[in-house]
N, C-alpha and C positions, 0 to 999 in steps of 0.2 A: 851176395851170398849171405852176408850177415842179416840183412833185412828178411830174407826168406826164412832163415832158421828162427829168427825172433817171432815171425808171424806163425810159423808152425808150432813153436813152443807155446805160444799164447793160446792157439786153438786147442792143443792137447790139454793144457791146463783147464780150460773151460769145459771140455768134454769130460775130463776126470772129475771136475767139481759136480757136474750134473749127473754123471754116472753114479756118484756116491749119494744121490738123492739130495744134493744141495747141502749136505752136512759138512761144515768145515772141519778140517783136521784138528785134532786136539789130543790131550793127554790125560790119563787118569793118574792122579797124584795120591799115593797111599802114604799114610802117616807111619806105616810100619815098614820094615825092611823086607824086600822080596828077593828070592833067588831067581835064577834064570828060568827054571822050570815053571815056577809060579807065574812069572811074567808072561811066558808063552801061553800058558793056560788061560790067563785073564784076557789076553789079546784075542785068542781064538774064540772064546765065549762072547766077547763083545762084537766081533765080526759076525758071529752066527746070529746073534739077536738083532743087531742094528745094521748089518751089512745090506747092500743093495741087491745082492744075489737072491735073497729070499723075499724081497718086497717088504721088509719090516724096518726100513731105515727111519721111519717116523714113529717107531714104537717108543714107549716111555721108558726112560732109564731110571733105575733105582739104585741109590748109593747108601752105604752105611755111614757111620760117623767118622770112619777113617779114610774115606775116599773123597776126592775133590776133582771135578771136571775143569780142565784148564784149556781154553781155546787157543789154538796156535795159528789158525788160518783166518781168512776173511769171510765175512758174511756177504750175501748177494748184493746188499746195498753198497758195499765197499768195492765192488768189482767194476764200477762205472759201466754198467751194462748198456746204456744207450750209446756210449762212445764205442764200445766193442761192436755193437750192432751196426753203427754207421761205418766203421772201418770195413766190415765184411761186405755191406751193401755197395759201398763205394768201389771196392776192389772188383767186385763182380761186374758192375756197370762199366768200369774202366776197361776191363778185358774185352767187352763187346762194343765199346765206343758208344754206349747209350747214356744220355744224360739222366741222372737219377730221378729228376722231377717228372719226366714224361711217363715213367712207370710207377709213379707215386711211391717211391721208396722213402723210407723214414729220413734218410740223410738229405733228400731233395725237398721234402715237405717242411723242413725246419724254417726255410726262408722263402717259401713259395708265395708268389703273387701271379696274377693273370698275365702281367707283362713278362715276368720271368718264364712262365710256361710257354708263351708265344716265342720268345727268343730261344728257348730250349728246343722247341720243335724245329725252328729254322736251322739251328746249329746241327741238329740230328740229321736233317736232310742234306745240309752242306757237307757234313762229314759225320759218319762214314757212308751214308746211303748213296750220295751222288757219285763218289769215286767207285763204289761197288757197282752201281748201274753202268758206269762207263766200261768197267771190265766185262760185265755181262754183254754189253752191246758189241764189244770187239769179238767175243766168242760167237754170239748169234750172227754177226755180220759175215764172218769167214768160215763158220762151220754149219750153220743152219740155213742161212739165206742162199748159200751156194746150191742147195737142193731145189730151189725154185727159180733162181736167176743165173745167168751166165757169169762165171767167175771173172772173165775179162771186163764185163760191165761194172762189176763190184770194184775191181782193182782200179779201173779208170774213174771211179767215183760217179758213174752215171746212175747207179742204183745205190742208195744208202738206207740205213736203218736208224730211226730216231724214236725217242719216247714221246708220248703225249702226256706232258706234265700239267696240262691246263686244269686238272681237277685237284692238284696238290695244293692245299691251302698255304703251305709254307713258302711256295714259289710265287704266290699271287701278291701283287703290289697293294699296299694299303690304299683303299679307296679315298679316304680322307686326304692322304698325301697327294694322290693324283689330282683331286679336285682343287686342293690348295695351290699346287704348282700351276694348274691351268688358269686359275683365277689371277694369279700373280702375272703370268705371261699376257693374259688378256688386258689387264689394267696397264701393263707397261707398253702395250701396242705391239707385242711380239707375235700375236696370232689374231686371226679374224674371229668375229663372233660365231661364225659357223664352225670353225675349228674348236672354239671354246665349248660350244654346245655338244659337239661330238665327244669331247673329252669327258663331259658330264654324263654321257650315255643318252643324250637327247637328240632328236631329229632336228637338224637345222632348218630354218625357214628360207624362203627364196630371197629375202632381203637381208640376210645375215652375213653377206660376204663383204664386210667392211672392217676397218680398224678404228680404234679410238686412240686419241693422243693424250698422254699424261699432261697434267697442268704445267704450263710454262714451256711446252714444246712448240717449236716454230717450224712451219713447213717451208722448204726451199725447193727450187727446181733441181733436177738431176744435174750434177756437175758443178753446181754453185756452192760457194763457201758459206757455211752458216754465219749469220750476222751481217751479211752484205745486203744492201737494199738498192732497188732500181732508182735512178734519178727521177725526181718529180716531173710530171708533165703539165704543160700549160696549153690552153686553147687560144689560137690566134687565127682569125679569118677562117674559121671552120676547120683549121688543121691542128693536129697535135704536134707540139714542138717541145722537145726535151731540152732543159737548160744544159748548156754546155758547162762543164767544170774544167777549169784550167789548174 
Protein backbone atom coordinates (compact mmCIF):
# COMPACT_ATOMS: atom_id res chain seq x y z
CA UNK A 1 0.00 0.00 0.00
CA UNK A 2 2.82 2.39 0.84
CA UNK A 3 4.54 1.75 -2.51
CA UNK A 4 1.31 2.48 -4.38
CA UNK A 5 0.75 5.74 -2.51
CA UNK A 6 4.34 6.78 -3.13
CA UNK A 7 4.06 6.10 -6.86
CA UNK A 8 0.75 7.96 -7.03
CA UNK A 9 2.19 10.95 -5.19
CA UNK A 10 5.21 11.04 -7.47
CA UNK A 11 2.99 10.92 -10.55
CA UNK A 12 0.78 13.72 -9.21
CA UNK A 13 3.84 15.85 -8.46
CA UNK A 14 5.16 15.47 -12.01
CA UNK A 15 1.75 16.25 -13.50
CA UNK A 16 1.48 19.36 -11.34
CA UNK A 17 4.98 20.42 -12.37
CA UNK A 18 4.21 20.28 -16.08
CA UNK A 19 0.68 21.60 -15.62
CA UNK A 20 2.35 24.72 -14.28
CA UNK A 21 4.37 25.03 -17.46
CA UNK A 22 7.47 23.56 -15.88
CA UNK A 23 7.85 26.63 -13.68
CA UNK A 24 9.13 25.57 -10.24
CA UNK A 25 7.37 26.99 -7.20
CA UNK A 26 8.92 30.04 -5.70
CA UNK A 27 8.32 33.11 -3.57
CA UNK A 28 8.32 36.84 -4.16
CA UNK A 29 10.33 38.46 -1.40
CA UNK A 30 9.47 42.11 -0.72
CA UNK A 31 11.73 44.40 1.22
CA UNK A 32 8.70 46.20 2.61
CA UNK A 33 6.09 44.91 5.02
CA UNK A 34 2.81 43.73 3.44
CA UNK A 35 -0.58 43.13 4.96
CA UNK A 36 -2.75 40.12 4.10
CA UNK A 37 -4.87 41.98 1.57
CA UNK A 38 -1.80 43.16 -0.32
CA UNK A 39 -0.32 39.65 -0.30
CA UNK A 40 -3.50 38.18 -1.77
CA UNK A 41 -3.61 40.85 -4.43
CA UNK A 42 0.01 40.26 -5.48
CA UNK A 43 -0.51 36.48 -5.54
CA UNK A 44 -3.61 36.81 -7.72
CA UNK A 45 -1.91 39.16 -10.16
CA UNK A 46 1.09 36.83 -10.44
CA UNK A 47 -1.15 33.85 -11.23
CA UNK A 48 -3.09 35.89 -13.76
CA UNK A 49 0.02 36.91 -15.65
CA UNK A 50 2.19 33.81 -15.27
CA UNK A 51 -0.31 31.06 -14.56
CA UNK A 52 -0.84 28.08 -16.88
CA UNK A 53 -4.55 28.71 -17.29
CA UNK A 54 -4.01 31.55 -19.74
CA UNK A 55 -1.01 30.11 -21.56
CA UNK A 56 1.29 32.90 -20.36
CA UNK A 57 3.42 30.84 -18.02
CA UNK A 58 6.54 31.72 -20.02
CA UNK A 59 5.91 35.45 -20.02
CA UNK A 60 8.57 37.84 -18.75
CA UNK A 61 8.41 38.84 -15.10
CA UNK A 62 9.30 42.42 -14.15
CA UNK A 63 10.40 43.30 -10.61
CA UNK A 64 11.18 46.60 -8.99
CA UNK A 65 14.01 47.27 -6.60
CA UNK A 66 12.08 46.00 -3.60
CA UNK A 67 11.17 42.54 -4.95
CA UNK A 68 13.31 39.41 -5.25
CA UNK A 69 12.32 36.04 -6.78
CA UNK A 70 13.32 33.14 -4.59
CA UNK A 71 13.11 29.63 -6.02
CA UNK A 72 11.64 26.98 -3.72
CA UNK A 73 11.23 23.96 -6.01
CA UNK A 74 13.37 21.91 -8.38
CA UNK A 75 14.20 22.57 -11.99
CA UNK A 76 13.59 19.91 -14.62
CA UNK A 77 17.25 18.85 -14.57
CA UNK A 78 16.91 18.04 -10.87
CA UNK A 79 13.92 15.76 -11.31
CA UNK A 80 15.96 12.81 -12.64
CA UNK A 81 13.59 12.67 -15.60
CA UNK A 82 15.23 9.60 -17.26
CA UNK A 83 14.87 7.65 -14.02
CA UNK A 84 11.21 8.59 -13.68
CA UNK A 85 10.65 7.63 -17.29
CA UNK A 86 12.29 4.25 -16.76
CA UNK A 87 10.13 3.56 -13.72
CA UNK A 88 6.93 4.24 -15.66
CA UNK A 89 7.98 2.16 -18.66
CA UNK A 90 9.17 -0.72 -16.50
CA UNK A 91 5.90 -0.80 -14.53
CA UNK A 92 3.79 -0.85 -17.70
CA UNK A 93 5.87 -3.64 -19.25
CA UNK A 94 5.79 -5.57 -15.99
CA UNK A 95 1.99 -5.44 -15.86
CA UNK A 96 1.73 -7.06 -19.29
CA UNK A 97 4.71 -9.39 -18.89
CA UNK A 98 6.53 -7.85 -21.86
CA UNK A 99 10.33 -7.43 -21.76
CA UNK A 100 11.03 -3.70 -22.30
CA UNK A 101 13.70 -4.46 -24.89
CA UNK A 102 11.37 -6.05 -27.46
CA UNK A 103 9.15 -2.94 -27.54
CA UNK A 104 12.28 -0.73 -27.64
CA UNK A 105 11.38 1.05 -24.41
CA UNK A 106 13.98 3.42 -23.03
CA UNK A 107 14.62 1.26 -19.98
CA UNK A 108 15.32 -1.72 -22.25
CA UNK A 109 17.56 0.11 -24.71
CA UNK A 110 20.01 1.25 -22.04
CA UNK A 111 21.75 -2.15 -22.04
CA UNK A 112 20.55 -3.48 -25.37
CA UNK A 113 22.59 -5.92 -27.45
CA UNK A 114 21.56 -8.34 -30.19
CA UNK A 115 22.12 -11.31 -27.88
CA UNK A 116 19.97 -9.65 -25.21
CA UNK A 117 17.24 -9.03 -27.75
CA UNK A 118 17.25 -12.68 -28.77
CA UNK A 119 16.99 -13.86 -25.17
CA UNK A 120 14.28 -11.29 -24.49
CA UNK A 121 12.16 -12.66 -27.33
CA UNK A 122 12.72 -16.21 -26.12
CA UNK A 123 11.71 -15.23 -22.60
CA UNK A 124 8.62 -13.45 -23.95
CA UNK A 125 7.48 -16.59 -25.77
CA UNK A 126 8.25 -18.84 -22.80
CA UNK A 127 6.32 -16.52 -20.52
CA UNK A 128 3.72 -15.12 -20.82
CA UNK A 129 2.87 -16.14 -24.41
CA UNK A 130 3.18 -19.91 -24.15
CA UNK A 131 1.08 -20.26 -20.95
CA UNK A 132 -1.50 -18.01 -22.58
CA UNK A 133 -1.53 -20.18 -25.69
CA UNK A 134 -2.05 -23.24 -23.47
CA UNK A 135 -5.07 -21.62 -21.86
CA UNK A 136 -6.50 -20.72 -25.27
CA UNK A 137 -5.92 -24.26 -26.48
CA UNK A 138 -7.99 -25.67 -23.60
CA UNK A 139 -10.79 -23.28 -24.49
CA UNK A 140 -10.63 -24.09 -28.21
CA UNK A 141 -10.39 -27.80 -27.48
CA UNK A 142 -13.52 -28.14 -25.35
CA UNK A 143 -15.65 -25.25 -26.63
CA UNK A 144 -14.81 -24.80 -30.30
CA UNK A 145 -13.60 -28.20 -31.48
CA UNK A 146 -16.73 -29.85 -30.10
CA UNK A 147 -18.67 -28.14 -32.89
CA UNK A 148 -16.74 -30.15 -35.48
CA UNK A 149 -15.78 -33.37 -33.67
CA UNK A 150 -17.49 -35.78 -31.30
CA UNK A 151 -16.92 -34.81 -27.69
CA UNK A 152 -16.29 -38.44 -26.67
CA UNK A 153 -13.40 -38.59 -29.15
CA UNK A 154 -11.98 -35.39 -27.66
CA UNK A 155 -12.33 -36.69 -24.10
CA UNK A 156 -10.68 -39.94 -25.11
CA UNK A 157 -7.83 -37.92 -26.68
CA UNK A 158 -8.41 -39.44 -30.10
CA UNK A 159 -8.77 -35.91 -31.48
CA UNK A 160 -6.51 -33.17 -30.16
CA UNK A 161 -5.72 -29.56 -30.95
CA UNK A 162 -2.15 -28.30 -31.24
CA UNK A 163 -0.38 -25.20 -32.48
CA UNK A 164 2.07 -25.12 -35.36
CA UNK A 165 5.00 -23.20 -33.88
CA UNK A 166 7.43 -24.07 -36.65
CA UNK A 167 7.49 -20.47 -37.88
CA UNK A 168 8.18 -18.94 -34.45
CA UNK A 169 11.84 -17.95 -34.48
CA UNK A 170 12.13 -18.03 -30.68
CA UNK A 171 11.27 -21.75 -30.65
CA UNK A 172 13.79 -22.70 -33.33
CA UNK A 173 17.05 -24.24 -32.23
CA UNK A 174 20.24 -22.43 -33.12
CA UNK A 175 21.57 -23.88 -36.38
CA UNK A 176 25.18 -23.43 -35.32
CA UNK A 177 24.52 -25.32 -32.08
CA UNK A 178 22.82 -28.16 -33.99
CA UNK A 179 25.71 -28.49 -36.43
CA UNK A 180 28.32 -28.31 -33.66
CA UNK A 181 26.55 -31.05 -31.70
CA UNK A 182 26.25 -33.24 -34.81
CA UNK A 183 29.93 -32.80 -35.64
CA UNK A 184 30.92 -33.72 -32.09
CA UNK A 185 28.79 -36.88 -32.21
CA UNK A 186 30.17 -37.79 -35.65
CA UNK A 187 33.80 -37.43 -34.56
CA UNK A 188 33.11 -39.44 -31.40
CA UNK A 189 31.62 -42.30 -33.43
CA UNK A 190 28.13 -41.71 -32.06
CA UNK A 191 26.41 -41.40 -35.46
CA UNK A 192 26.96 -42.49 -39.01
CA UNK A 193 28.10 -40.14 -41.73
CA UNK A 194 24.60 -40.38 -43.23
CA UNK A 195 23.05 -39.18 -39.97
CA UNK A 196 25.65 -36.43 -39.75
CA UNK A 197 24.81 -35.17 -43.25
CA UNK A 198 21.09 -35.27 -42.44
CA UNK A 199 21.73 -33.14 -39.33
CA UNK A 200 23.46 -30.59 -41.59
CA UNK A 201 20.44 -30.54 -43.89
CA UNK A 202 22.25 -32.39 -46.69
CA UNK A 203 21.22 -35.48 -48.61
CA UNK A 204 23.35 -38.50 -47.58
CA UNK A 205 25.13 -40.58 -50.21
CA UNK A 206 24.73 -44.32 -50.67
CA UNK A 207 28.15 -44.99 -49.12
CA UNK A 208 27.67 -42.81 -46.03
CA UNK A 209 26.30 -45.52 -43.73
CA UNK A 210 29.46 -46.00 -41.66
CA UNK A 211 31.03 -44.80 -38.41
CA UNK A 212 34.47 -43.42 -37.72
CA UNK A 213 36.52 -44.33 -34.67
CA UNK A 214 38.27 -41.75 -32.52
CA UNK A 215 42.05 -41.97 -32.28
CA UNK A 216 43.13 -44.72 -29.88
CA UNK A 217 39.85 -46.65 -30.10
CA UNK A 218 40.08 -50.49 -30.34
CA UNK A 219 37.51 -52.68 -32.06
CA UNK A 220 36.54 -55.86 -30.16
CA UNK A 221 33.99 -58.53 -30.90
CA UNK A 222 30.60 -58.42 -29.28
CA UNK A 223 30.76 -59.91 -25.78
CA UNK A 224 34.53 -59.67 -25.53
CA UNK A 225 36.26 -57.60 -22.89
CA UNK A 226 38.26 -54.63 -24.15
CA UNK A 227 42.02 -55.21 -23.88
CA UNK A 228 41.95 -59.01 -24.38
CA UNK A 229 43.70 -60.50 -27.38
CA UNK A 230 43.33 -63.86 -29.08
CA UNK A 231 46.31 -66.25 -28.64
CA UNK A 232 48.80 -66.16 -31.53
CA UNK A 233 48.48 -68.85 -34.19
CA UNK A 234 51.26 -70.94 -35.73
CA UNK A 235 51.32 -72.91 -38.96
CA UNK A 236 52.33 -76.61 -38.74
CA UNK A 237 51.90 -79.13 -41.55
CA UNK A 238 49.39 -76.92 -43.30
CA UNK A 239 47.27 -76.63 -40.16
CA UNK A 240 46.76 -73.68 -37.83
CA UNK A 241 47.51 -74.54 -34.26
CA UNK A 242 47.07 -72.14 -31.38
CA UNK A 243 49.67 -72.10 -28.64
CA UNK A 244 48.26 -73.51 -25.49
CA UNK A 245 48.66 -71.33 -22.47
CA UNK A 246 48.92 -72.98 -19.04
